[in-house]
N, C-alpha and C positions, 0 to 999 in steps of 0.2 A: 395484450393480458394473458397470464397462464389461467386457463379456465380450472385446473385441478386444483392449485394450489394457490389463489385468486391474492392471496397478502404475502407472496414470496418476496417481492420486490421490494415491499415495503419490508419485511424483516433483513433482506441484505444489506438496505441502506440504513439499517438502523446499525445493524453490525458494524459496516465500513464507519460508519459517525465512533461506532465506542471506540474502536481501533483508532481512529485520528485523535481522538479525544485522548486516548491512554498517551500517545507519541506525543503527542503536544505537552501534555504535563511532566514526561519521562521523557522527552528526547534522547536521553542516552541508554537506554534502554536494551536497543539491540544496536550490537557490535558492525562497525564499520566494515565494510567487503572493500576486495582491490580496487573497485570502479568509485569508491568513497559513497556509496549506495548503503542504506540500511532497510532492511525488509521486516515486518512483522504480519502474522498470516491472520487470518480473520477465524475463530472459534468456528462457528455453523458450516460455512461454505469453502470449498479447497479456492480461497483467494488470497494474494498477499500483498499489503500496500507499501511499496517501494519509494523512500523519502531521503532526501540528507538537507540537510543544516546547511547553510550559507549565511556569511555574517547575521548570525540570530534571526535569520528566517526559516522556518521548516516550509521547505518544499517538496510537494506530492509529486513524485513523476508518475506514478500509474497504481493504479489496481488491476493487478492480474493474475490470472487464472495461475494456477500451479502447473497444469500439463498442459494447457492449450494455448500455442506461442508464449511460453511462460517467458520470454527475454524479447518480445516485439519494439519493446518501449525505451531498447538501449539506444538507441538512433536519437533519442530525446537530449542525450546528456549532450552538450554543448563544450564541456569545459571538464579538465582532470583537475580535482580537490588536491589538496596535502593530508 
């Protein structure tokens, strides 16, 4: 627990849930990248949600920091999409 900001973790969780709710309602909000993923940043924290649509299902690949190992999740993509 962060003693300086005891509710920071809850704020982060809420922020990520807001972004996930947004992309659930508007999955085409973000353009596709070459690897088939889409990304959207959180408003308050320097994180992005990496996701893709496959057969009408939204798959969250990662919630990744913008600067700290920003593409550590790349090995999670097992197949290429059109």
